[in-house]
C-alpha positions in Angstrom: -3.0 -5.7 10.5 -1.5 -8.4 12.5 -4.5 -8.4 14.6 -6.8 -8.4 11.0 -3.9 -11.8 10.0 -4.6 -13.7 13.6 -8.1 -12.9 13.5 -8.4 -14.7 9.3 -6.2 -17.1 10.2 -8.2 -18.5 13.3 -11.0 -17.8 12.0 -10.0 -20.7 8.5 -7.2 -22.6 10.9 -9.6 -26.4 10.5 -9.2 -25.6 6.5 -5.4 -25.0 6.9 -6.3 -21.8 4.9 -4.9 -18.0 5.4 -4.4 -14.8 4.5 -1.8 -14.2 1.8 1.1 -12.1 3.2 1.7 -10.2 0.0 -2.2 -9.5 -0.2 -2.3 -8.1 3.3 1.2 -6.0 3.1 -0.3 -4.4 -0.5 -3.5 -4.2 1.1 -4.3 -5.9 -2.4 -7.9 -7.5 -3.0 -8.3 -10.4 -3.6 -9.9 -14.4 -3.7 -8.3 -17.7 -2.0 -10.2 -20.8 -3.4 -9.6 -23.3 -1.7 -10.7 -26.6 0.8 -14.5 -26.3 -0.6 -14.1 -22.2 0.0 -14.0 -19.5 -2.0 -12.6 -16.3 -0.2 -13.2 -13.1 -1.6 -12.1 -10.4 -0.1 -10.6 -6.9 0.1 -9.3 -3.8 2.4 -11.1 -0.1 3.8 -10.5 2.6 6.6 -13.4 3.5 8.7 -12.6 6.4 10.6 -9.3 5.3 12.4 -9.8 1.9 11.6 -8.4 -0.2 8.6 -10.7 -3.0 8.5 -10.7 -6.6 6.3 -14.2 -7.7 4.8 -14.2 -11.5 3.5 -17.9 -13.4 1.7 -16.7 -16.4 2.2 -19.3 -19.2 0.7 -19.0 -23.5 0.8 -21.5 -25.7 -0.5 -21.6 -27.4 2.8 -22.6 -24.7 5.0 -24.1 -20.9 5.2 -22.1 -17.8 3.9 -20.4 -16.0 6.2 -19.6 -11.9 5.0 -17.6 -10.0 8.3 -15.3 -7.3 8.6 -12.5 -7.5 10.7 -11.5 -4.5 12.1 -7.3 -3.9 12.6 -8.1 -4.1 16.7 -9.4 -7.6 16.3 -13.2 -6.8 16.7 -15.2 -8.6 13.9 -18.2 -7.6 12.4 -21.6 -9.6 11.1 -22.1 -8.5 7.9 -25.7 -9.0 6.1 -25.3 -12.4 3.7 -27.6 -13.9 0.8 -30.8 -15.6 1.9 -34.3 -15.4 1.3 -34.5 -11.7 1.9 -32.7 -8.7 0.8 -30.3 -10.4 -1.9 -30.7 -7.5 -4.3 -29.0 -5.5 -1.7 -26.2 -8.1 -0.2 -25.8 -8.5 -3.9 -25.2 -4.3 -5.2 -22.9 -4.4 -1.5 -21.3 -7.7 -2.3 -20.5 -5.8 -5.9 -19.5 -2.6 -4.9 -16.4 -4.5 -3.4 -15.6 -5.7 -6.0 -16.3 -9.7 -5.2 -17.4 -10.9 -8.5 -17.0 -14.2 -8.5 -20.2 -16.1 -7.6 -20.9 -19.8 -7.1 -24.1 -21.9 -8.5 -25.9 -21.3 -5.1 -24.6 -17.4 -4.8 -26.1 -17.3 -8.7 -29.4 -18.8 -7.2 -30.1 -17.0 -3.9 -29.5 -13.5 -5.0 -31.7 -14.3 -8.5 -28.8 -13.9 -11.3 -29.8 -16.7 -12.4 -33.6 -18.5 -13.0 
């Protein structure tokens, strides 16, 4: 878990955003709303590796969706864009990510 924490904190270091220690220790899903970011995250396991998935959105940049494995490897995951949005929305909902910004809702087709 140390590498997950380090990679996440490094990724958001420009905004001084850090993964909450308590959530990391308990592997609890959650969200961070800070410095214009909405970051939702959840923990999981794939084979022998634990991971953290996060979806981050900010009105001034593109959405980001990544998986950080406990070996430090980071994998890109699909984001809301002009294609395959219904599939991405379902992926996010399945993870329990239920906070959507206005821009996310518009991209997803959840509102007209």
